[in-house]
N, C-alpha and C positions, 0 to 999 in steps of 0.2 A: 020096672020103669027106670029109664036112664036119668040119673041126677042132672041138675043144671050144669051146662058146659060154658056158661058165659065167662067165668074167670079163666077157664081153660083156653078159650080163644084169645083172651087178652095176653096171657103169658106166652102163648104160641106166637102171637103177632110180633112181640119184641124180638124173639129168637129169629123169626123169619125176616124181619127188617135187617138184622145183621147178616143173614144169609144173602140177601139182595145186595148189601153193601160190599161183601167180600167178592161177589160175582162181578160187580163193577170193576174192582181192582184187578180181578183175574183177567178179564178180556180187554182191558184198556190198551195193552201193547199192540193190539191188532191195528190200531189207527195211528201208530207212531213207528212202524217198522223202518221206513226210510230214515227218519230222524235218528233212531237208535243206531242203525248201521253206520250212518254218517258220523255221529258223535263219538261212537266207540270204535270206529274203523274195523268192522267185522263183516264177514260174509253171512250167507243165509243159514248155514249150519250152526255157526257160532251164535247167531241171533236166536235160533230155535233152542239152543242150549241155555242161553240167558233166560228166556221166558219160561223154560221148563223147570228152572230152579224153584218156582212156585210149587210145582207138582212134586218135586223131590221132598220138600218139607211136608206138603199135604199128605202124600202117600205114606211116608215114614211114620207119621203121627196118628194115623187113623186108628190102629189098634190101641195104642196108649191112651188116646183121647176117649175112645169108646169105653175103655176100662175106667178111666177117671170119672166119666159121666155116670157110670154105674155105681161108683163108690161115693162120689162127692156131690152129684147133682149138677144142674146146668148154670145156676146163678153166678157163682164166683168165677167159674171157668169162662163163661161168655163175656163177663166184664173184662177180665184180663185179655181175652182174645181180641176184643175190639181195640184195646190200647196197643196190643202188639201189632195189629194191622196198621195203625197210625204210625208207629215207630218205623216199621218197614217201609212205608210209603215215603216218609221223610228222608230215610237213608237212600232209597232208590232215586228220588228226585235230586238229591245233592251229589250223587256219585260222579266222580271224574274218571273212573276206570271200570272196566266190565266186571272185575272181581267184586268191587264194592256194590255195583248195581245188582249183581247176582245175589249177594248177601241180602240186599234189600228185598228182592223178590222172594228169597228163601224165608225171611221173617214174615212177609205178607202171607205166604203159603202156610206158615206155622200157625198164625192167628186164624186164618181161614179154615184150617182143619177142624175147628170147633163148630163151624156154621151149620152145615147140614145135619151133622150128628146130634147137635143140641136140639134142633127142631124135631128130629126123630125121637130123641129121648123124651122131650116134652110131650110128643104125641103118645108114646108108650105109657108115660106116667099119668097124663092128664086126660086121656081119651079112651073109651072102650074100643075093643079090636075092630068092631064094625065101622068105626070112623077113621081108621088109620089110612086107608087108601085116599080118602078125601083130604086128610091132613097132608099127605104126601103131595097130592095135586096142588093144593093151595100154597104149600111151601115152595114148590118149584115154580109156581106162577110168580110169586114175589121174587124168587131168586133170579129168574130169567128176565123179569122187569129190570132188575139191577144190571143184567147183561146188556139190555137195550141202552141203558144210560151210559154204560162203558164203551159203547160203540158209536152210534150216530151222534148224539150230543157231544160226546168226548172228542170226536173228530173236529168239531167247530172250536171247542175250547183249545185243542192243541194248535190249530191254525191261528187262532186269535192271540194266544198267550205264549205259545211254545210248550213243548212236552213237559219240561221240568215244572213250569209254573202250573200247568194243568194238574199234575200229580200232587203238587203242594196244595192246590185248592181242594182236592178230594180227601186229603189226609184228615182234615178236621172232623169229617163225619164220624170217624171212629170214637172221638172223645164224646160227642153228643150221644152216640149209641151206648157207650159204656155207662154214662149217667142214667139213661133211660132203663137199661137192663137192671142196674143195681137197685133202682127204685121199685120196679114193677114185678120182675121175675121172682118166683119162689120155686123151691126144689120139689115140693110135694103138694098134691091137692088136699081137699078136706078128707076126713076119715071115711065118710059115707061114699064118696066117689072112688077113693082108693080101694075100698073093699069091693065095690061093684066091679071095677076093672080087673082086679085079681081073680074074682070068681068067674069072669067071662073070658079069660085068656085060655088058649088051647092047652098050654102046658103049665100055666100058673106062674108062681113066683118063688121057686125053690131057692134056698140059700146055697150058692155055689162059690167055690174058690175061683180065682182067675184061671188057673190051669184046667180045672174041671169044666168051666164054661167054654174055654177055647177048644178043648177036646170034643165037646158036644157039637160045636160049630163045624170044625174042620173034618170031623168023621162022617158028615153027611155028604153023599154024592151030589145032592141037589145044591149044596153050597157052592161047589166048584162049577157046576153047570150054570148057575145064576151069575157067578163071577165071570166066567168066560163070555157069556152073553153080554154082560154089562160092559166089559172092557172093549169089546168090538163095537157095540152100539154107541159108545161115547166118543169114538174116533171122529165122526163128523162134527162134533162140537169142540172137542179139545184140539184136534188137528186142523180142522178147516175153519170153523167160526172164530176160535180164540186167537189164531195167529195168521194162518196162510190164506184165509178166504178173501180178505180185502186185496192183497197184492195179486191173487189169482184172478179176481174179477177185473181189476185194473188192466192186467196184461191180456187176458184171454177174451174178455167181453168189452174191452176198451172203454171202461168207465173212469170217471174221475174218482178221487178218494172218498169224497162225501157220498156219492151215489153208491159206491161199493160198500161203504160202512153201513149205509141205510139198508142195503140188501141183506147183509149178514145180520143186521138188527132184526129184520123180519124173519130170519130163521129162528132166532131166539123168541121173537114174538109168537111165532107158530108153536114153539114148545110151551111157552107160557099159557097159551090158550088151550093147547091140546092136552096138557097134563091133567087138569081138573076134568076135562071132557072124557079122557080115558078112565079116570077114577070113577066118574059117574057110570060109564058103560060097564066097567068091571063090577060095580055094585048092582047095576040093573040086571045084568045077565049072570051074576054070581060066578064069574070066571076070571082068571088071570091069564091062563095059557094062550087063549086066542088073541089077547092084547099083545103079548110078547111076539108071537109069530107074525101077526098082521103088521105090527110096527116095523119089524125088520124087513119083511117083504115089500111093504109099501114104500119105505124110504129109498129103496134101490132105484126106483124109476126116476124120481125127480133129480137125484144126484147124477145118474147117468146122462140125463138131458143137459144138466149144467156143465158136466165135465167134457162130454163128447159132442154135444149138440152144436149148432151153428152160432155165430155171433148174434146174441139176442138183445132186444131193447130192454131198457131198465125196468119197465113195468112187468115184462115177462119174467125177468130174473127174480124180481121181488116176489111175484106171485108163486113161482116155482119153489123158491126157498121157504116161503111162508108155509106152503103145503108140505114141504119136506119136514119142517119143524113140527107141524101137527103130527105127522106120522112118526117121527122120532120119539115123541113124548111118551108113547106107550111103554118104552123101556123102563121107566121109573116105577112101574108096578113091581119090579123086582124087590124094591125095599119093603113093600107091603108083605111080600112072600117071606122075606128074611125075618121080618118081625113076627110073623105068624108061626113059622116052623121052629122057633127057638124060644127058650124060657124067657119070661119077662125080666128076670134078674140079670140076664146077659144081653138084653136087646141092644144096648149101646155098643157092646163089643161086636155083636153079629152085624149090625148096620155098619160099624166101622170097618169090618173085614170086607164087606161088599163094596163100600165106597173106596177103600184102599185099592182094591183090584181095578175097579172102574177107572179111577184117576190115574192108574199106571199108563193109560192111553196117552195122557199128556206128556208124561216122562218119556215114553217111547216114541210117539208119533210126531211131536213137535220138532225134535232134532232129526228124526228119520226123514220127514218130508223135506226139511232143509238139506239134508245129505243127498236125497234124490235130486233136488234142484241143482246142487253142485255137480253131481254126476253127469247130468244132462245139460249143464251150462255150455254155451257155445263161445265162450271167451269174449263176450261183449261187455263194455263198460258204459256207464252213464254217470257223469259228475263224480268219477272216481270210485264208484261202487259197482258191483256186478249187476248186469242186466240179464234177466232170465227170459227165455223165449216162451211163447204160448205152448209150444210142444213140450218144453221142460216142465211147465206147470201142470199140463195134462198128465204127463207120465207120473209126476210126484203125487198128484191128488187121486190117481188111480188106486192108491193104497186105501183110500176111504171106501171105494167100491168093494175091494177085496174084504175089508173088515166087515162090511154089512153082509156079505155072502157067508162068512163064518158065523155071524150072529144068527142068520136064518137056520143054519145047521144046528147050532146049540139049542135053539128054541124048540126044536122037534123032540128033544129028550127031557125037557123040563116038565115036571108033574104039576097038576092042578093043586092049589093049596088055598082056595078061597075059604074063609071061616064060615062054618055052617051054623054057628050059635047066634041066637037073637038076644 
């Protein structure tokens, strides 16, 4: 019989709230692209580089953060991470040069690097393996709820107060979260629950050095297939929704900024709804592979309509992006697979490796899409900044379609890994 998980869900909720908060900070530049280009006097490629500094820190720290979580536990690390996000936000909001602004985004990314991995470590330590896919689902539900807050509501805050004041206003959330985490979160569950979890894990909890654990992870062919699938599937979120979706919809589908930010919010709303739904379906049918393949194939259709279709009314765009978000959410079952195929003692490192590779999509594709826009720019200006045509945006966002095609290919070679133990 499974021991009570009431305290487990409380500890997880604190970690998941921080994950939602860092998501708000991550996506907020999407509703202030024009303001940032104007204030810092930069083009699209430079703006993509500025926003991607978040991902530079996030990606670089995934393996170290995973290792630290395996060795130290989540409580102290999450508390410090929340304070680091606050400090980075304050620096970003007060920056007068793009270099200082980039440093602020880098610090936000460094703090955010602890968000999802801490949730997964709490899941591995506080929940039996049969509950991990549901923990992933609910974690991402709260995370993408934070993304909703960083898009549509944030656009009104930016218009009402200015982008700097809006970022200042969000910075205080990190202090509140740090206090909550310090009071509620603990590193380990009760002895009975801990014993139950270790007995029901596929590989158990062997004592491994950092190097031994890393070798186990990187020597698995499935590790690299899951990572390749993950980086391609994350492009619609990191490349489109986080930065370039709002200006794309403004230019191609002739929306105002609030309507465009509402539309990209519904992409994240779809992911938030779809992730626990796919977790439920995976548990119901006791399979992960069909989830990954169906997610990649299904997401292609709505994105092709958005990128290549006719000028659509706002309701149609919102509906299509919401549906795309639901379909994209199946990708996050990769984290359940990673947790299942690696020892419990290196679950943080294994999840960190997967997350590191997935988030490389932001490092690569945010400036890459900006570079493509500059390549296809037709030398037009508006209010002193470059104006990109609908055709330029369509050519640049085609990279999202190509990424999804590669994800379909990778999913064909991923093996089933659903846990068979009860």
